[in-house]
N, C-alpha and C positions, 0 to 999 in steps of 0.2 A: 732109835731115832736120833738122827743129824739133830742137832738146832742150831740156832744162829751162836755165833758166839758172847760172851757176853761183854757188854757196855755196845750190844748192837743192835738194832730193831727192825724190823722188818717196817716199810710204809707202804699202805692197802689201803683199797678201800674209800671211805668217808675222810679216812685221816688224812690221803693221798691227795682229795679234791682238795682240801685246806688247805694242803701246803703249796698246792699247784695256783691256786690262790693268792696265795703269799709271794710265792714267783711272782703270779705277772703283777701283783699291786708293786712286787721293786723293780720291775722290770720299766713300767711305765714310769715312775716317778723318779730314776733314777737317768732312765733317756729323756725325760722331760729336763733335765739341767743337765743337759746335755753332756754326761756319763758316759763313757760306752764298754759295753761289756771284755774283758777278758777272763782267759781259762787259762790257766797256769796248770803244770803237771803236780799230782797227789802227791808224789816225793820229790829232795830235792840233796843237795850235796847237805849231810850234816856239819859242815861249816858255815853254810848261810843259816841255820839258824842259833848257832855256837855263838857268831860272832854280831847276828843280825837281832836277835830276840835278848842274846844276854845270859852268862854263864852263873847271874849272881838269880835267876828266876829260877821257881819251882817248876816251869817247861822244859826249858832244858837241862835243869839236876835232875829232876822227878819222874817227868811227864813223855819222854818223847817215844816214840816209835824209829827203834835207830838199828839196821841193819850191815853187815857186811858182806858185800856179793864180790865176786870173779875169782876168789881167792888170789894167792901169793902169785902164783906162775901169771894171772892176768891185773897186778897191780891191784891187787884189792884194796876197793874205794866203799867210803859209809855213806850211805843213803837215809834220808830221815821221812818219812809221812810228816806233809806236813802237818804243824799243830798251830799254825794260825797264819793267814795269807797276806802280811802286806809284806814280810822277810821276799816272799817268791812275787809277787810284783815288782817289789822294787829290784830284782834280782832279772826281769823282765824287759825292765824299763833301760838300763844300763845295755843289757844286754843286744836290746837294738837298736840303742842309739836313738834313745826319743827322746832324750836331752836337746838335738840339733832340733827338734820340731817350736813352732810358738806356744807358747805356756798359755791360761793353764792348760796339762794333760790331766782329762780327766778317767778315771777308771770305775769299775763297778762290778765286780762279782761274787756267786752265791753257789754254793757248791761244800763237797764234805773237808773236813781236819780231822786230828786223828790226835787225844791224848790218852798215854795211859793211866787213868785216875779211877778213884770208888766210884761206880753206877750210884747214881741218884736221881731221885725224880727230875727230868729237866733237863739231866747233865749225859752223856753219855761217851765214852771210846770214840766210835763216830759220830759225829756228832754235825751240825752246819751249818754254815753263818754266811750270811749277806752283809757286804760292807762297800767302801767307797774308799778311792784312794785320788788326791792329787796333787800334783807334783810342777812345783814353779813358782808357785805365788806368796811370796814372802807378809807382805800386808795383810793386817783381819779381817781384811773381805772373803780369804782362803778361808779361814776359823769359821767366821759365821755363815759362809753357803754349806761347808759339810753339815755346820750344826743345824741350818736349818731346812738341810736334804732329809736329814734324819729323822726330824721333830714332824714334815711334812707325809715321806711315808708310814712312819706312825700310828698318824692322823687316819690314814686310807686305812689299814686296819680298824679303824673304832675306838683307838687311844689317843685318848684328848685330854683326860686328866695327868699332863707329863710334868713332870720336874727335872731341871736340867738342874744339875751342877758345877760347876768349876772352878780351875783354878790353873796358877802361870809357876811352871818350875821354874822358867827363866832360862837363860842360855848355859852354856858352857860352866862360863866366869861367875854367874850369879848359885846356879848349882856347887860348885863344888864349895863356895862360901856357907852356903847351908847345907851341906854334906858334916862341912867341918865342925860344926854350931852341933848338928844332932850329935852327933861321934861323942864330943865335947859331953856333953849334957848328962849322954848314956850313959857315958863310962862308969861310972858308980854302982848302975845297976844291969851293968852287962852280965853276971854273974844269973842273973836271976830273969834272965831271957830265954825267949824257946833256941835250941836248936840251931834253927832256921837262921831265924834273927843274929843267932853268933855270927855265924856264918854272913849274912846280910850286911854286917856291923863291917865288913872287914872291904868286903866288894864293893855294895853299893848301899847306903846306911840311910839312904830313904826309902828303898824296900822295906824297912821295919814299921814306916807307919800304914804299910799293906795290909800288916799282919792279921790275922784273924784269932789268935789265938787269947785265950782269958788272961791271964796272968800278964802279957805283955800288954794289954790294955789297959789294966787297972796300970801300971806304970807309964804308960803316955797321959795319964790324968791325972799327974801331980804335976801340981801347978808350978815347980821350974821348969819343965816340961814341957807344956802347955801353952808357955811364955817363947821358947825356942820357938817350938815349932807354927806357933801364928804371928810369929814377927816376920816381917816383912823384909825380904834377903834381893828380891829382883832389882836390876837397875835400872836407871829412869828410861833406857830404850826400850827394854822388855814392859815395863812398867807402864808406859803409855801404849804399846802394842794390848797390854791387856784391857784398859782403858778403853781402849778404842771397840774391839771386839765386842765391849759393855756396852757401848753407843748401838751399837749396830742391832743388838739383841736387841734394846729396847724401844729403838726403832720398828724392829721389826714382832714385837708384843710377844717375845718369847719367856715366858716367863724362867725364870735363873736365878741360881742362891751360889757365895759364894763358898767353897768346903775347903779352910787350908789344909785338912785330913789328906783327900785327894790325890795322890800321885801314881793310881794306875799299876799295873801291872806288871808291866815290861820295862827296859832297859833305856830305851830308844827314845823316848818320850824328851820333847824340852819346850818350854815355853807352856801351851794352853794344852792342858788336858780336861779333859769332860765325861760324864755319866747322865745318861738320860734315865730314869728311873717313872716306874708306872705303879699304880695303886691298884690297877684291874682285879689281883687280887687276892685284894682284902690291905696288903701292907707294902711299904713300898721298895720297889724290888729293880734292881738294875736290867734296865733290854737295850743298853746301849753303850759304850765306851770308846773312847779314840782320844784323838788330840793330836799335835806336831810332832815332827821327828826331823827336824831340821836338818840333822849330820847323817843318817842313816844310810843314804845314797852316796855318799863321800867314802864313807867306813864300810861300803861292800864295794868300795874300787871307782866309783863312778865323780862325776864331777860336781862340785858343789849345788845341791839343788834342795831348796824349801818344799818342805809335802807334809800332807796333814787329811789323814783320814778316823776311819773310825767302821767299826765292826759289830754285830749283836746277832747274837744265835737266835736260832731260827724254830729248835726244842721252846726255849723260851717262849720264845712272840706264841710258837704253837698254842701252849697252856694256856695264852693269855687271851685268847682271838676263838680256841675251837666255838666256843657257845654263838660265837660273836657270827661264824663264818661258816655256816651250816648252810649249802647251797643248792636249790633246791630249780629240777626240771622247770622250762618253760612250760609242756606241756606232755599230759599222758594221755595217750590213745587208747579207749577205752570200747570195746568193740569184739562181737565172737568169730568175725570176718577175720581171720589175719591178714588175707588180702592185699584189702583193702589198707588197714592200721598200716602195715608195712609203708604199703603207697604214700601214704600221709606223711607217715612220718620222716620218711627218705625226703618229700617236698617242705617242710616244714625244716627240717634240715639243712638242705642246701639254702634254702634260705637265712643260714644262721642261726633258726630258735635250735635251743636242745628241747629234744623229746626221744619218747619211750615205746613202748606199747607191751604188752600180754603175749607172751610165744604161743601160753599152754592154752588160748582161749575158754578161762576158768568164768564162773558166773560172775555177771557183773558184778557183783555186791563187791566179791573179791577183787574186781580189779579196781573198784573206785578205793578201796581201801589200801590196796597199795598204792594210788596214784596221791592220796592225802597224803601219806608218808615222804614220798619225792618229787610231787611237781607241785606249781601252781597252778595250773590248770586241767579238767581234765575233759578230753572232746570227747563226747559219745555218738558213737557212729553206730545206728541199729539200724535195724529194717525203715523203718519212717525215715529217717535221715537219709542211707543210702537211697533211697526210691526217689527221695522228695528233693535230695539235692540241697542241703543244709546241714550245720552243724549244732550240735546242743553242745555248750560250757557251762562248766560250772566252774565258779570263783573257790577253790577249796580253801581258803583262807575265810570264807564269805560265807558260804553255801548257795550266794545266790546265783542259779541257772539262767542262762539265754537262749537265744537261737538265734544263731550268725548265719546268714547266708552263702557269701561267700568267704572262698580264701586269706584276699587284701585283709579283710576286717579281724580275722584270727592274729594276722601280724602286728596289727595298730595294738595289741592288748597287752 
């Protein structure tokens, strides 16, 4: 038997219903905030991710699905299945000259990404992300808008105990001073860092702070290193930007804290970086991450354009909401007259009510058992109901049963 590839999975049945519910909530919240949907190809030129994501990241070094296509005779090219979507959206922004339109340009997406890593709970090799990107606004109003949009979306999923963690990495000049200080203080401990951090030390020392290796974490706790990590290196302009952002979040009553260890795992971030955490699974876990990437459009060949965005893993969201999101049908028609049951079911559906009936004309007790598992109300059509033109309606959560005399009353339940 041929099975799905390791790190991939089929989504169907109740799980597919919940995924669709997550998608619809994302669509509604993002579009209400005036983001328009963008669909980019699932594969791009490998160079896009090498340059955009950064060659010091684990994504580029270890996790990309990259292929050579065309052969030498046809000018062999290298393509990569997208490991994230910001670089692809930026490529599209540049290619279609969207910078010529009045800012802001606001996009949202929902789709599959691909990373070759060890599959584990909530993490697949083909996984889905929902996210937004906002172009053209350098002011912290854009940062606040993006964070607010993420919080609003998560709240529609029933995730209310949210914690926003913030940091500012500063502009390229600030970041360079910070990098040099990090390198200087870590130099005596270089031999004790993990192999990945030894490479990051040369290419992007800020990425060392994102390391999950236990030995590295112990080193970061040393007093002289913590003093450097926690020191404020940002210039006056970047500091003011961060201060204004925090003021906006205060006005919006968004609960946040500053985490100086927060750097995010991609090279393109500058100034604001953030994560949103939820304790819905018992312990704090990140459900969303994002920040500013003001230099990325120019780095990939476009005009200088400020930008900010976020992404969140849908598998993680599913794990958090699957118990909250069980969606039941509005009605289940219980009858031994399949013709009348089908007619009523269709009539309800045409009025945008979700409805189902029993295809097999089983005993009423069996039909009611099925209805109790799948619907809010059971509409009973027995001989009495059909002969006298009324409906017996049972509320399947309370057990209360009533007589309803016309179809329009059903629609108001």
